[in-house]
C-alpha positions in Angstrom: 110.9 77.2 113.4 111.6 78.0 117.1 115.2 78.6 116.2 114.2 81.1 113.5 112.0 83.0 116.0 114.7 83.0 118.6 117.2 84.4 116.0 114.7 87.2 115.0 114.1 88.1 118.6 117.8 88.4 119.2 118.4 90.6 116.1 115.4 92.8 117.1 116.7 93.2 120.7 120.2 94.0 119.6 119.0 96.6 117.1 116.6 98.3 119.6 119.3 98.6 122.2 121.5 100.8 119.9 122.0 104.4 121.2 121.2 105.9 117.7 117.7 104.4 117.6 115.8 107.4 119.1 117.6 109.7 116.7 116.7 107.5 113.7 113.1 107.4 114.9 113.0 111.2 115.1 114.2 111.5 111.5 111.8 108.9 110.2 108.8 110.7 111.9 110.0 114.0 110.5 110.2 112.7 106.9 106.8 111.0 107.4 105.3 114.5 107.9 105.9 115.3 104.2 106.3 111.7 102.7 103.6 109.4 104.1 105.0 106.1 102.9 107.6 106.2 105.7 106.2 103.8 108.4 106.6 106.1 111.4 103.6 104.8 113.3 104.8 101.3 113.1 108.3 102.3 114.3 106.9 104.1 117.4 104.6 101.3 118.2 107.2 98.6 117.6 109.9 100.3 119.6 107.5 100.9 122.5 106.5 97.2 122.4 110.2 96.1 122.5 110.8 98.5 125.3 107.9 97.1 127.3 109.3 93.6 126.9 113.0 94.3 127.4 113.5 97.8 128.8 115.4 99.0 125.7 115.2 101.5 124.2 114.0 103.8 126.9 110.3 104.3 126.4 110.5 108.0 127.3 113.1 108.6 124.6 110.7 106.8 122.1 107.9 109.1 123.2 110.0 112.3 122.9 111.7 111.3 119.6 108.3 110.4 118.1 106.7 113.6 119.2 109.6 115.8 118.2 109.9 114.2 114.7 106.1 114.4 114.1 106.0 118.1 115.1 109.0 118.9 112.9 107.6 117.0 109.9 104.2 118.6 110.2 105.7 122.1 110.6 107.7 121.5 107.4 104.5 120.8 105.5 102.9 123.9 107.0 105.9 126.1 105.9 105.8 124.6 102.4 102.1 125.4 102.2 102.7 128.9 103.5 105.6 129.8 101.2 104.8 127.7 98.1 101.1 127.2 98.3 99.3 124.1 96.9 98.9 125.1 93.2 102.5 124.4 92.2 102.2 120.7 92.9 100.6 118.8 90.0 99.2 116.0 92.2 97.4 118.6 94.3 95.7 120.0 91.2 94.0 116.8 90.4 90.2 117.1 90.6 89.7 114.8 93.6 92.7 116.1 95.5 91.7 119.7 94.8 88.2 119.0 96.1 89.6 117.4 99.2 91.8 120.4 99.8 88.8 122.7 99.5 86.9 120.6 102.1 90.0 120.5 104.3 90.2 124.3 104.3 86.5 124.6 105.3 87.0 122.1 108.1 90.1 124.0 109.4 88.0 127.1 109.6 85.3 125.4 111.7 87.1 122.7 113.7 90.7 123.7 113.6 92.0 122.0 116.8 90.0 118.8 116.3 91.0 118.5 112.7 94.7 119.2 113.2 95.0 116.8 116.1 92.8 113.9 114.8 94.2 114.3 111.3 97.7 113.6 112.5 96.7 109.9 112.7 95.9 109.6 109.0 99.1 109.6 106.9 98.0 111.3 103.6 95.3 113.5 105.2 97.8 115.0 107.7 100.0 116.2 104.9 97.0 117.9 103.2 95.9 119.4 106.5 99.3 121.0 107.2 99.8 122.2 103.7 96.4 123.7 103.7 96.9 125.3 107.1 100.0 127.0 105.7 98.5 128.0 102.4 95.4 129.4 104.0 97.5 131.9 106.0 96.8 130.4 109.5 99.2 132.3 111.7 102.2 130.4 113.1 101.3 131.5 116.6 98.0 129.7 116.3 99.3 126.7 114.4 102.3 125.9 116.5 100.5 125.0 119.8 98.1 122.8 117.9 101.0 121.2 116.0 102.8 120.4 119.3 99.7 119.0 120.9 98.9 116.8 117.9 102.4 115.4 117.8 102.4 114.7 121.6 99.0 113.0 121.4 100.0 110.9 118.3 103.3 109.8 119.9 101.6 109.0 123.2 99.0 106.9 121.4 101.6 104.9 119.5 103.7 104.3 122.7 100.6 103.3 124.6 99.6 100.7 122.0 103.2 99.4 121.9 103.3 99.1 125.7 100.1 97.1 125.7 101.4 94.7 123.0 104.8 94.4 124.6 103.4 93.7 128.0 101.0 91.0 126.8 103.9 89.2 125.0 106.7 89.9 127.4 108.5 86.7 126.7 108.4 87.1 122.9 109.2 90.7 121.8 108.8 89.8 118.1 105.2 88.6 118.7 104.5 91.6 120.9 105.7 93.9 118.2 103.5 92.2 115.6 100.4 92.3 117.9 101.0 96.0 118.7 101.4 97.0 115.1 98.2 95.1 114.2 96.3 96.8 117.0 97.7 100.2 115.8 96.6 99.6 112.2 93.1 98.7 113.3 92.7 101.8 115.6 94.3 103.9 112.9 91.7 102.8 110.4 89.0 103.7 112.8 90.4 107.2 113.3 90.8 107.5 109.5 87.0 106.9 109.0 86.1 109.4 111.8 88.4 112.1 110.3 87.0 111.7 106.8 83.5 111.8 108.2 84.1 115.1 109.9 85.8 116.4 106.9 82.6 115.9 104.9 80.3 117.5 107.4 81.4 121.1 106.8 80.8 120.8 103.1 77.2 119.7 103.7 76.7 122.5 106.2 78.3 125.0 103.7 75.9 123.8 101.0 72.9 124.2 103.2 73.6 127.6 104.5 72.5 129.7 101.5 69.2 127.8 101.3 68.6 128.5 105.0 69.4 132.1 104.5 
């Protein structure tokens, strides 16, 4: 068993040290902005953990590549929503998804910055948020600064978690990567619950306003 772990550590270190890794990370993060199954969070956290343990890849390149890819992917979803809308996609016309889109639109009106930044941490929700932002006509000059901020915060969070895991398990990069990803999943689940909670509040307030009037 120790031999297997040593072999996996060697393979992991050799792959992480390749010069194309930051570019691959950027592409994965960009695709994840419109196709959530791509594990961009795990890649950012994992590469940061390996960087903390071995020094390769450069952690600043991981941070920049993650942020640039996230911003590009989210911007793509925004542009799709702006030019195509949300009604042309069958899966977005399903009752539950349509209701979620409606709540998302209300939340964007009331808590635009909070929702765009925190929603970046929830894979499926972030796609809906950016599609809705584009479809609702949110001007690009208002959207872009929030998009860049959300991407920077998201990438910094992933790198931070990875650095913690990699530092704790400096002598075993594979174990550090596993620990960091587990911590990232747990924190991501917490953010997911908070985002969904805030997404519901505007609907309740919206329903109460006519009665109050």
